[in-house]
N, C-alpha and C positions, 0 to 999 in steps of 0.2 A: 222466831221459828225454833221449835224444839228439834232436838237431834233425831227423834223418831220420825218426824214428818219429812226429813230430808232424804230418807232412804227410799229409792224408787220401788214401787210395788211391781211384782212380776206381771200382773195383768196389764199395767200401764205400759210395760215394755214389750208387749206381744208383737206390735208392728215392727219393732227393731229386730226381734228374733226372726220374723218372717223375711225381712230385708236381708239379714245376714245369711239365712238359709238359701235364699235365691241367689245371692252373690256367690256363696260357696259352690252352689250347683253349677254356675257358669264356669268357674275355674275347674271343677271336676270334669265337666264335659270336654273342655279344651285340653286338659291334661290327658284324658283318655284318648282323644284323637291323636295327639302327638306320640303317645306310647304305641298306638296301633298303626301309625303311618308306615313304618318300615315293613310290617307284615302285609299291609294292604298293597303297598308298592310291589312287593315280591310276588304275592299271590295273584294280583291282577295284571302283572307284567307292565307296570307303569314306568315311564321314564322319569327322570328327575324333573323335567319340565312339567309333566302331567301331575306329579305329586305336588310340585310348587303351586300349580293352578288350583289343586284341591285346597291347599292351605289358604291361598288368596280368596277363594270363594267362601271359605269358612269365616274369614275375617270381614269380608265385605258384607256378608249376610248378617253377621253380628253387629256391625256398624249400622246397617239399615234398620235392624230391629230395635237397637237402643235409641237411635235418633227418633224413630217413629213412636215408640212407646213413651219416651221422655216428653215429646211434644203433646201427645194425647193426655198424659197425666197432668201436665201443666195447664192445658186448656180446660180439661173437665174438672180437675181438683179431686177426682175420686181415686186417690192413691191406693187405698186398701182394697177396693173392689177390683181394680185393674191388676194389682199385684196377685190377688187370689186367682184371677182368671189366667194370668201368665204362668203361675206355678202349676195350676191344674193342667193347662195346655201342654206345658213342657213335660210334666210327668206322664201324661197320656201318650205323647209322641215317643218318649223313651220306652214306655211299656209296649207300644205297638212295634217298635224296632226290635224288641227282644233283648 
């Protein structure tokens, strides 16, 4: 094998870039939520219990989404298509929320 053929081509790495972008976006959304949580709690007049319930709902819904999508990808084998659908759906939801 020559040294030039050992270098990964950018086109061959496209799926890894998309996976990295999707993973980074989940961290961005979670981080934004925790930054806004004190303001939401104050503005909506929530107790610490209600704020904790919001955090719990966020993590439970994240767990459900990850388990469901992971099983769907494993069963169908269409990782790229499902990843594109997931990213598009997430982007659309974020745009609709403003």
